[in-house]
BAFINU-799079 format. One record per residue (C-alpha): residue number from 1; x, y, z negated. Coordinates in nm, 2 decimals. Each point is the difference from the previous one (the first is absolute). Layout:
BEGIN
<k NUM&xx X&yy Y&zz Z>;
...
END
This chain:
BEGIN
<k 1&xx 3.11&yy 1.38&zz -2.57>;
<k 2&xx -0.11&yy 0.25&zz 0.27>;
<k 3&xx -0.27&yy 0.22&zz -0.15>;
<k 4&xx -0.19&yy -0.02&zz 0.33>;
<k 5&xx -0.03&yy -0.38&zz -0.03>;
<k 6&xx -0.33&yy -0.12&zz -0.14>;
<k 7&xx -0.04&yy -0.38&zz 0.01>;
<k 8&xx -0.33&yy -0.09&zz 0.16>;
<k 9&xx -0.03&yy 0.37&zz 0.10>;
<k 10&xx -0.18&yy 0.05&zz -0.33>;
<k 11&xx -0.14&yy 0.36&zz -0.03>;
<k 12&xx 0.16&yy 0.09&zz 0.33>;
<k 13&xx -0.23&yy 0.21&zz 0.22>;
<k 14&xx -0.01&yy -0.17&zz 0.34>;
<k 15&xx -0.28&yy 0.18&zz 0.18>;
<k 16&xx -0.22&yy 0.30&zz -0.02>;
<k 17&xx -0.37&yy -0.10&zz 0.03>;
<k 18&xx -0.35&yy 0.14&zz -0.02>;
<k 19&xx -0.15&yy -0.34&zz -0.04>;
<k 20&xx 0.03&yy -0.11&zz -0.36>;
<k 21&xx 0.19&yy 0.06&zz -0.33>;
<k 22&xx 0.03&yy -0.19&zz -0.32>;
<k 23&xx -0.04&yy 0.26&zz -0.27>;
<k 24&xx 0.11&yy -0.22&zz -0.29>;
<k 25&xx 0.00&yy 0.28&zz -0.26>;
<k 26&xx -0.37&yy 0.07&zz 0.06>;
<k 27&xx -0.08&yy -0.37&zz 0.07>;
<k 28&xx -0.14&yy 0.08&zz 0.34>;
<k 29&xx 0.05&yy -0.15&zz 0.34>;
<k 30&xx -0.05&yy 0.29&zz 0.25>;
<k 31&xx -0.14&yy -0.08&zz 0.35>;
<k 32&xx 0.00&yy 0.31&zz 0.21>;
<k 33&xx -0.10&yy 0.21&zz -0.30>;
<k 34&xx -0.25&yy -0.24&zz -0.15>;
<k 35&xx 0.03&yy -0.24&zz -0.30>;
<k 36&xx 0.01&yy -0.35&zz 0.14>;
<k 37&xx -0.19&yy -0.15&zz -0.30>;
<k 38&xx -0.28&yy 0.26&zz 0.04>;
<k 39&xx -0.02&yy -0.08&zz 0.37>;
<k 40&xx -0.02&yy -0.37&zz -0.08>;
<k 41&xx -0.30&yy 0.07&zz -0.22>;
<k 42&xx -0.18&yy 0.23&zz 0.24>;
<k 43&xx 0.08&yy -0.09&zz 0.36>;
<k 44&xx 0.07&yy -0.30&zz 0.22>;
<k 45&xx 0.31&yy -0.14&zz 0.16>;
<k 46&xx -0.10&yy 0.15&zz 0.34>;
<k 47&xx -0.02&yy 0.34&zz -0.16>;
<k 48&xx 0.37&yy -0.06&zz -0.11>;
<k 49&xx 0.09&yy -0.11&zz 0.36>;
<k 50&xx -0.14&yy 0.33&zz 0.13>;
<k 51&xx 0.17&yy 0.20&zz -0.28>;
<k 52&xx 0.34&yy -0.16&zz 0.06>;
<k 53&xx -0.02&yy 0.03&zz 0.38>;
<k 54&xx -0.17&yy 0.34&zz 0.03>;
<k 55&xx 0.08&yy 0.17&zz -0.32>;
<k 56&xx -0.37&yy 0.05&zz -0.10>;
<k 57&xx -0.29&yy -0.21&zz -0.12>;
<k 58&xx -0.25&yy -0.07&zz 0.28>;
<k 59&xx -0.35&yy 0.13&zz 0.03>;
<k 60&xx -0.28&yy -0.25&zz 0.08>;
<k 61&xx 0.05&yy 0.04&zz 0.37>;
<k 62&xx 0.37&yy -0.05&zz -0.02>;
<k 63&xx -0.04&yy -0.30&zz -0.23>;
<k 64&xx -0.24&yy -0.17&zz 0.24>;
<k 65&xx 0.24&yy 0.08&zz 0.29>;
<k 66&xx 0.29&yy -0.16&zz -0.18>;
<k 67&xx -0.21&yy -0.31&zz -0.09>;
<k 68&xx -0.11&yy -0.04&zz 0.36>;
<k 69&xx 0.36&yy 0.04&zz 0.13>;
<k 70&xx 0.12&yy -0.27&zz -0.23>;
<k 71&xx -0.29&yy -0.23&zz 0.11>;
<k 72&xx 0.09&yy 0.06&zz 0.37>;
<k 73&xx 0.36&yy -0.09&zz -0.06>;
<k 74&xx -0.06&yy -0.31&zz -0.21>;
<k 75&xx 0.06&yy -0.35&zz 0.11>;
<k 76&xx 0.30&yy -0.21&zz 0.10>;
<k 77&xx 0.07&yy -0.20&zz 0.31>;
<k 78&xx -0.01&yy -0.37&zz 0.01>;
<k 79&xx 0.37&yy 0.02&zz 0.09>;
<k 80&xx 0.08&yy 0.18&zz -0.32>;
<k 81&xx -0.18&yy -0.27&zz -0.21>;
<k 82&xx 0.19&yy -0.27&zz 0.20>;
<k 83&xx 0.33&yy 0.18&zz -0.08>;
<k 84&xx -0.08&yy -0.01&zz -0.37>;
<k 85&xx -0.12&yy -0.36&zz 0.02>;
<k 86&xx 0.33&yy -0.12&zz 0.16>;
<k 87&xx 0.21&yy 0.13&zz -0.29>;
<k 88&xx 0.13&yy -0.27&zz -0.24>;
<k 89&xx -0.26&yy -0.08&zz -0.26>;
<k 90&xx 0.24&yy 0.08&zz -0.29>;
<k 91&xx 0.05&yy 0.36&zz 0.13>;
<k 92&xx -0.06&yy 0.26&zz -0.27>;
<k 93&xx -0.31&yy 0.20&zz 0.08>;
<k 94&xx 0.19&yy 0.32&zz -0.01>;
<k 95&xx 0.22&yy -0.14&zz 0.28>;
<k 96&xx -0.31&yy -0.10&zz 0.19>;
<k 97&xx -0.14&yy 0.35&zz -0.05>;
<k 98&xx 0.33&yy 0.16&zz 0.11>;
<k 99&xx 0.00&yy -0.21&zz 0.32>;
<k 100&xx -0.36&yy 0.09&zz 0.08>;
<k 101&xx 0.05&yy 0.37&zz -0.05>;
<k 102&xx 0.32&yy 0.00&zz 0.20>;
<k 103&xx -0.18&yy -0.19&zz 0.29>;
<k 104&xx -0.25&yy 0.29&zz 0.03>;
<k 105&xx 0.27&yy 0.20&zz 0.16>;
<k 106&xx -0.03&yy -0.21&zz 0.32>;
<k 107&xx -0.35&yy 0.13&zz 0.06>;
<k 108&xx 0.06&yy 0.36&zz -0.11>;
<k 109&xx -0.01&yy 0.22&zz 0.31>;
<k 110&xx 0.11&yy 0.31&zz -0.20>;
<k 111&xx 0.28&yy -0.18&zz -0.18>;
<k 112&xx 0.27&yy 0.26&zz 0.09>;
<k 113&xx -0.22&yy 0.31&zz -0.04>;
<k 114&xx 0.09&yy 0.16&zz -0.33>;
<k 115&xx -0.23&yy 0.30&zz 0.02>;
<k 116&xx -0.24&yy 0.05&zz -0.29>;
<k 117&xx -0.30&yy -0.07&zz 0.22>;
<k 118&xx 0.14&yy -0.34&zz 0.12>;
<k 119&xx 0.12&yy -0.09&zz -0.35>;
<k 120&xx -0.35&yy 0.07&zz -0.13>;
<k 121&xx -0.16&yy -0.23&zz 0.26>;
<k 122&xx 0.26&yy -0.27&zz -0.08>;
<k 123&xx -0.07&yy 0.04&zz -0.37>;
<k 124&xx -0.37&yy -0.06&zz 0.06>;
<k 125&xx 0.08&yy -0.31&zz 0.21>;
<k 126&xx 0.23&yy -0.13&zz -0.28>;
<k 127&xx -0.26&yy 0.06&zz -0.27>;
<k 128&xx -0.26&yy -0.18&zz 0.21>;
<k 129&xx 0.22&yy -0.31&zz 0.07>;
<k 130&xx 0.22&yy -0.05&zz -0.31>;
<k 131&xx -0.29&yy -0.12&zz -0.23>;
<k 132&xx -0.09&yy -0.27&zz 0.26>;
<k 133&xx 0.37&yy -0.10&zz 0.03>;
<k 134&xx 0.01&yy -0.03&zz -0.38>;
<k 135&xx -0.31&yy -0.23&zz 0.01>;
<k 136&xx 0.11&yy -0.19&zz 0.30>;
<k 137&xx 0.35&yy -0.06&zz -0.14>;
<k 138&xx -0.15&yy -0.21&zz -0.27>;
<k 139&xx -0.24&yy -0.17&zz 0.23>;
<k 140&xx 0.26&yy -0.08&zz 0.26>;
<k 141&xx 0.24&yy -0.15&zz -0.25>;
<k 142&xx -0.28&yy -0.21&zz -0.15>;
<k 143&xx -0.14&yy -0.13&zz 0.33>;
<k 144&xx -0.32&yy 0.19&zz -0.03>;
<k 145&xx -0.19&yy 0.19&zz 0.27>;
<k 146&xx 0.06&yy 0.37&zz 0.05>;
<k 147&xx -0.18&yy 0.25&zz -0.22>;
<k 148&xx -0.32&yy 0.14&zz 0.14>;
<k 149&xx -0.05&yy 0.37&zz -0.06>;
<k 150&xx -0.34&yy 0.13&zz -0.10>;
<k 151&xx -0.05&yy 0.34&zz 0.16>;
<k 152&xx -0.31&yy 0.06&zz -0.21>;
<k 153&xx 0.22&yy 0.03&zz -0.32>;
<k 154&xx 0.21&yy 0.29&zz -0.12>;
<k 155&xx 0.37&yy -0.01&zz 0.06>;
<k 156&xx 0.09&yy -0.13&zz -0.34>;
<k 157&xx -0.29&yy -0.24&zz -0.02>;
<k 158&xx 0.09&yy -0.15&zz 0.34>;
<k 159&xx 0.36&yy -0.04&zz -0.11>;
<k 160&xx -0.10&yy -0.19&zz -0.30>;
<k 161&xx -0.25&yy -0.20&zz 0.20>;
<k 162&xx 0.27&yy -0.11&zz 0.25>;
<k 163&xx 0.21&yy -0.13&zz -0.28>;
<k 164&xx -0.27&yy -0.18&zz -0.20>;
<k 165&xx -0.25&yy -0.09&zz 0.27>;
<k 166&xx -0.29&yy 0.14&zz -0.19>;
<k 167&xx -0.17&yy 0.34&zz -0.02>;
<k 168&xx 0.12&yy 0.17&zz -0.32>;
<k 169&xx -0.24&yy 0.15&zz -0.26>;
<k 170&xx -0.03&yy 0.37&zz -0.06>;
<k 171&xx 0.22&yy -0.03&zz -0.31>;
<k 172&xx 0.26&yy -0.20&zz 0.18>;
<k 173&xx 0.02&yy 0.24&zz 0.29>;
<k 174&xx 0.04&yy 0.30&zz -0.23>;
<k 175&xx 0.27&yy -0.16&zz -0.21>;
<k 176&xx 0.19&yy -0.12&zz 0.31>;
<k 177&xx -0.04&yy 0.34&zz 0.16>;
<k 178&xx 0.15&yy 0.17&zz -0.31>;
<k 179&xx 0.29&yy -0.24&zz 0.01>;
<k 180&xx 0.07&yy 0.09&zz 0.36>;
<k 181&xx 0.00&yy 0.37&zz -0.10>;
<k 182&xx 0.25&yy -0.04&zz -0.28>;
<k 183&xx 0.23&yy -0.21&zz 0.21>;
<k 184&xx -0.03&yy 0.24&zz 0.30>;
<k 185&xx 0.28&yy 0.24&zz -0.08>;
<k 186&xx 0.26&yy 0.05&zz -0.27>;
<k 187&xx 0.26&yy 0.26&zz 0.11>;
<k 188&xx 0.33&yy -0.17&zz 0.08>;
<k 189&xx 0.02&yy -0.37&zz -0.09>;
<k 190&xx 0.25&yy -0.21&zz 0.18>;
<k 191&xx -0.24&yy -0.11&zz 0.28>;
<k 192&xx -0.10&yy 0.36&zz 0.08>;
<k 193&xx 0.37&yy 0.11&zz -0.01>;
<k 194&xx 0.08&yy -0.29&zz 0.23>;
<k 195&xx -0.26&yy 0.11&zz 0.24>;
<k 196&xx 0.12&yy 0.36&zz 0.00>;
<k 197&xx 0.36&yy -0.11&zz 0.05>;
<k 198&xx -0.10&yy -0.21&zz 0.30>;
<k 199&xx -0.22&yy 0.27&zz 0.14>;
<k 200&xx 0.29&yy 0.25&zz -0.03>;
<k 201&xx 0.17&yy -0.19&zz 0.28>;
<k 202&xx -0.30&yy 0.09&zz 0.21>;
<k 203&xx -0.12&yy -0.36&zz -0.02>;
<k 204&xx -0.37&yy -0.05&zz 0.05>;
<k 205&xx -0.26&yy -0.01&zz -0.27>;
<k 206&xx -0.06&yy -0.38&zz 0.04>;
<k 207&xx 0.37&yy -0.07&zz -0.05>;
<k 208&xx 0.00&yy 0.22&zz -0.31>;
<k 209&xx -0.30&yy -0.18&zz -0.15>;
<k 210&xx 0.17&yy -0.34&zz 0.08>;
<k 211&xx 0.30&yy 0.11&zz -0.20>;
<k 212&xx -0.23&yy 0.11&zz -0.28>;
<k 213&xx -0.15&yy -0.35&zz -0.01>;
<k 214&xx 0.35&yy -0.15&zz -0.03>;
<k 215&xx 0.08&yy 0.23&zz -0.29>;
<k 216&xx -0.32&yy -0.07&zz -0.18>;
<k 217&xx 0.06&yy -0.37&zz 0.01>;
<k 218&xx 0.30&yy 0.05&zz -0.24>;
<k 219&xx -0.08&yy -0.11&zz -0.36>;
<k 220&xx 0.12&yy 0.33&zz -0.14>;
<k 221&xx -0.27&yy 0.18&zz 0.20>;
<k 222&xx -0.29&yy -0.22&zz 0.10>;
<k 223&xx -0.10&yy -0.34&zz -0.12>;
<k 224&xx -0.04&yy 0.11&zz -0.37>;
<k 225&xx -0.38&yy -0.04&zz 0.02>;
<k 226&xx 0.04&yy -0.36&zz 0.12>;
<k 227&xx 0.24&yy -0.07&zz -0.29>;
<k 228&xx -0.24&yy 0.16&zz -0.25>;
<k 229&xx -0.28&yy -0.23&zz 0.11>;
<k 230&xx 0.21&yy -0.31&zz -0.02>;
<k 231&xx 0.10&yy 0.10&zz -0.36>;
<k 232&xx -0.37&yy 0.04&zz -0.09>;
<k 233&xx -0.08&yy -0.33&zz 0.14>;
<k 234&xx 0.29&yy -0.17&zz -0.18>;
<k 235&xx -0.12&yy 0.15&zz -0.33>;
<k 236&xx -0.36&yy -0.10&zz 0.07>;
<k 237&xx -0.15&yy 0.12&zz -0.32>;
<k 238&xx -0.01&yy 0.31&zz -0.22>;
<k 239&xx 0.18&yy -0.16&zz -0.29>;
<k 240&xx 0.28&yy -0.12&zz 0.23>;
<k 241&xx 0.09&yy 0.34&zz 0.15>;
<k 242&xx 0.21&yy 0.15&zz -0.29>;
<k 243&xx 0.20&yy -0.32&zz -0.05>;
<k 244&xx 0.07&yy -0.03&zz 0.37>;
<k 245&xx 0.13&yy 0.36&zz 0.03>;
<k 246&xx 0.21&yy -0.03&zz -0.32>;
<k 247&xx 0.15&yy -0.32&zz 0.13>;
<k 248&xx 0.09&yy 0.17&zz 0.32>;
<k 249&xx 0.15&yy 0.29&zz -0.18>;
<k 250&xx 0.21&yy -0.23&zz -0.22>;
<k 251&xx 0.14&yy -0.16&zz 0.31>;
<k 252&xx 0.07&yy 0.35&zz 0.14>;
<k 253&xx -0.24&yy -0.06&zz 0.29>;
<k 254&xx -0.15&yy 0.29&zz 0.18>;
<k 255&xx -0.37&yy 0.06&zz -0.06>;
<k 256&xx -0.14&yy 0.11&zz 0.34>;
<k 257&xx -0.26&yy 0.28&zz 0.01>;
<k 258&xx 0.18&yy 0.21&zz -0.27>;
<k 259&xx 0.24&yy 0.30&zz 0.04>;
<k 260&xx 0.05&yy 0.23&zz 0.30>;
<k 261&xx 0.29&yy 0.21&zz 0.12>;
<k 262&xx -0.22&yy 0.31&zz -0.03>;
<k 263&xx -0.23&yy -0.08&zz -0.28>;
<k 264&xx 0.26&yy -0.07&zz -0.26>;
<k 265&xx -0.17&yy 0.10&zz -0.33>;
<k 266&xx -0.36&yy 0.05&zz 0.11>;
<k 267&xx -0.27&yy -0.22&zz 0.15>;
<k 268&xx -0.06&yy -0.02&zz 0.37>;
<k 269&xx -0.33&yy 0.19&zz 0.05>;
<k 270&xx -0.10&yy -0.25&zz 0.27>;
<k 271&xx 0.03&yy -0.28&zz -0.24>;
<k 272&xx -0.24&yy 0.17&zz -0.24>;
<k 273&xx -0.25&yy 0.03&zz 0.29>;
<k 274&xx 0.03&yy -0.37&zz 0.09>;
<k 275&xx -0.03&yy -0.09&zz -0.37>;
<k 276&xx -0.33&yy 0.19&zz -0.02>;
<k 277&xx -0.12&yy -0.18&zz 0.32>;
<k 278&xx 0.11&yy -0.35&zz -0.12>;
<k 279&xx -0.22&yy -0.02&zz -0.31>;
<k 280&xx -0.35&yy 0.03&zz 0.16>;
<k 281&xx 0.12&yy -0.22&zz 0.29>;
<k 282&xx 0.13&yy -0.27&zz -0.24>;
<k 283&xx -0.33&yy 0.01&zz -0.19>;
<k 284&xx -0.20&yy -0.03&zz 0.33>;
<k 285&xx 0.21&yy -0.30&zz 0.10>;
<k 286&xx -0.02&yy -0.17&zz -0.34>;
<k 287&xx 0.37&yy 0.02&zz -0.05>;
<k 288&xx 0.03&yy 0.27&zz -0.26>;
<k 289&xx 0.30&yy -0.19&zz -0.15>;
<k 290&xx 0.22&yy 0.13&zz 0.28>;
<k 291&xx -0.06&yy 0.36&zz -0.11>;
<k 292&xx 0.08&yy -0.08&zz -0.36>;
<k 293&xx 0.31&yy -0.19&zz 0.10>;
<k 294&xx 0.12&yy 0.30&zz 0.19>;
<k 295&xx -0.07&yy 0.23&zz -0.30>;
<k 296&xx 0.20&yy -0.23&zz -0.23>;
<k 297&xx 0.29&yy -0.01&zz 0.24>;
<k 298&xx 0.00&yy 0.38&zz 0.03>;
<k 299&xx 0.00&yy 0.03&zz -0.38>;
<k 300&xx 0.28&yy -0.25&zz -0.04>;
<k 301&xx 0.22&yy 0.17&zz 0.26>;
<k 302&xx -0.05&yy 0.34&zz -0.15>;
<k 303&xx 0.08&yy -0.12&zz -0.35>;
<k 304&xx 0.30&yy -0.22&zz 0.10>;
<k 305&xx 0.16&yy 0.20&zz 0.28>;
<k 306&xx -0.17&yy 0.34&zz 0.01>;
<k 307&xx -0.11&yy -0.07&zz 0.36>;
<k 308&xx -0.34&yy 0.09&zz 0.16>;
<k 309&xx -0.18&yy -0.20&zz 0.27>;
<k 310&xx 0.02&yy 0.12&zz 0.36>;
<k 311&xx -0.27&yy -0.03&zz 0.27>;
<k 312&xx 0.09&yy -0.36&zz 0.09>;
<k 313&xx -0.07&yy -0.12&zz -0.36>;
<k 314&xx -0.38&yy 0.07&zz 0.02>;
<k 315&xx -0.04&yy -0.02&zz 0.37>;
<k 316&xx 0.10&yy -0.37&zz -0.01>;
<k 317&xx -0.30&yy -0.13&zz -0.20>;
<k 318&xx -0.23&yy 0.24&zz 0.19>;
<k 319&xx 0.11&yy -0.16&zz 0.33>;
<k 320&xx -0.03&yy -0.34&zz -0.14>;
<k 321&xx -0.36&yy 0.06&zz -0.12>;
<k 322&xx -0.08&yy 0.14&zz 0.35>;
<k 323&xx 0.09&yy -0.34&zz 0.15>;
<k 324&xx 0.32&yy 0.11&zz 0.17>;
<k 325&xx 0.26&yy -0.28&zz 0.02>;
<k 326&xx 0.31&yy 0.08&zz -0.21>;
<k 327&xx 0.22&yy -0.03&zz 0.31>;
<k 328&xx -0.19&yy 0.30&zz 0.15>;
<k 329&xx 0.04&yy 0.24&zz -0.29>;
<k 330&xx 0.32&yy 0.17&zz 0.14>;
<k 331&xx -0.13&yy 0.00&zz 0.36>;
<k 332&xx -0.32&yy 0.18&zz -0.12>;
<k 333&xx 0.23&yy 0.25&zz -0.18>;
<k 334&xx 0.18&yy 0.06&zz 0.34>;
<k 335&xx -0.33&yy 0.04&zz 0.18>;
<k 336&xx -0.11&yy 0.26&zz -0.25>;
<k 337&xx 0.34&yy 0.18&zz 0.02>;
<k 338&xx -0.01&yy 0.00&zz 0.39>;
<k 339&xx -0.17&yy 0.34&zz 0.00>;
<k 340&xx 0.26&yy 0.15&zz -0.24>;
<k 341&xx 0.29&yy -0.14&zz 0.21>;
<k 342&xx -0.16&yy 0.14&zz 0.32>;
<k 343&xx -0.04&yy 0.34&zz -0.15>;
<k 344&xx 0.37&yy 0.01&zz -0.10>;
<k 345&xx 0.11&yy -0.12&zz 0.35>;
<k 346&xx -0.21&yy 0.28&zz 0.16>;
<k 347&xx 0.15&yy 0.25&zz -0.23>;
<k 348&xx 0.35&yy -0.13&zz 0.06>;
<k 349&xx -0.04&yy 0.02&zz 0.38>;
<k 350&xx -0.13&yy 0.35&zz -0.02>;
<k 351&xx 0.30&yy 0.14&zz -0.20>;
<k 352&xx 0.27&yy -0.25&zz 0.06>;
<k 353&xx 0.36&yy -0.03&zz -0.11>;
<k 354&xx 0.18&yy -0.33&zz 0.03>;
<k 355&xx 0.07&yy -0.16&zz -0.34>;
<k 356&xx 0.38&yy -0.06&zz -0.01>;
<k 357&xx 0.13&yy -0.01&zz -0.36>;
<k 358&xx 0.36&yy -0.07&zz -0.10>;
<k 359&xx 0.15&yy -0.24&zz -0.25>;
<k 360&xx 0.22&yy 0.00&zz -0.31>;
<k 361&xx 0.28&yy -0.22&zz 0.12>;
<k 362&xx 0.15&yy -0.22&zz -0.28>;
<k 363&xx 0.20&yy -0.25&zz 0.21>;
<k 364&xx 0.38&yy -0.02&zz 0.06>;
<k 365&xx 0.21&yy 0.24&zz 0.20>;
<k 366&xx 0.34&yy 0.00&zz 0.18>;
<k 367&xx 0.00&yy -0.37&zz 0.08>;
<k 368&xx 0.20&yy -0.12&zz 0.29>;
<k 369&xx -0.02&yy -0.32&zz 0.21>;
END
């Protein structure tokens, strides 16, 4: 086998970046020099937006300016909701989201301007509109009225409000905001790589994000949080969790929410943060059994397979307790990751080289008709 061939491009360096790095040896996710977990404990999602787009954490004036810019760009047209409503009712919500994001290109006057300044403005518009597309995707498919944004709420609180239809508590807002932070950026997963490959053709930022949505729909990338929650609901009780997992393992079924291409023999730091957030939330909601079920599942998988939970494993019950429909778990993931994808597209456009890899050909030769 050619020594340059690495199936799945495993450990192949595809891009140079100043955005983020998974320092597995030190169990740290680096975001522009900061530890992501520390950031999630001390700042808000909009701080992360500013950090990823501008390279620095905002001061109070910059933060308020960003918040106002997002409010100014929020809202979807009636035509957009009608487009989503006309899709077949069995359409997967990630496909609805993909359609909605792609349709934004029609109204984007700067669609072909790839300058940093224009890409920044387009990123703000995407961040303002993607959460409502997420909320309206569910509402359109289920014949409900469009979500009504509440401009008196913070970005994260309003996002959750548009999904659930109620104003979230302070605890719910904080936990949801933390989840958006830990989903916001993660170096070079498939969706981000997809976006950079698309952007390398000089395609626009909306097209690159649309491609990322398609990538994230795949079950080996997104969707694990939904599968985790379905497994928890099937188990139903603490005492049923271990038998359920052991049965799946005996049938050689994959247990979603465990294992990661990068975190092979160590826990995902983001999972530990969501685990810490889950326990008080579960107590507050009177569903502490969900926390204990997850802990038992984690212990069984470590004992039986030597695998640790990834972010999706603990984010799933968190989203469930926040009142987010299971079908929206992956769209919410994409909404959080929108800022990371935008940052990578901006970086790609600023120092671009078209991605054009070669192949290891293993087919026949010298055939003749």
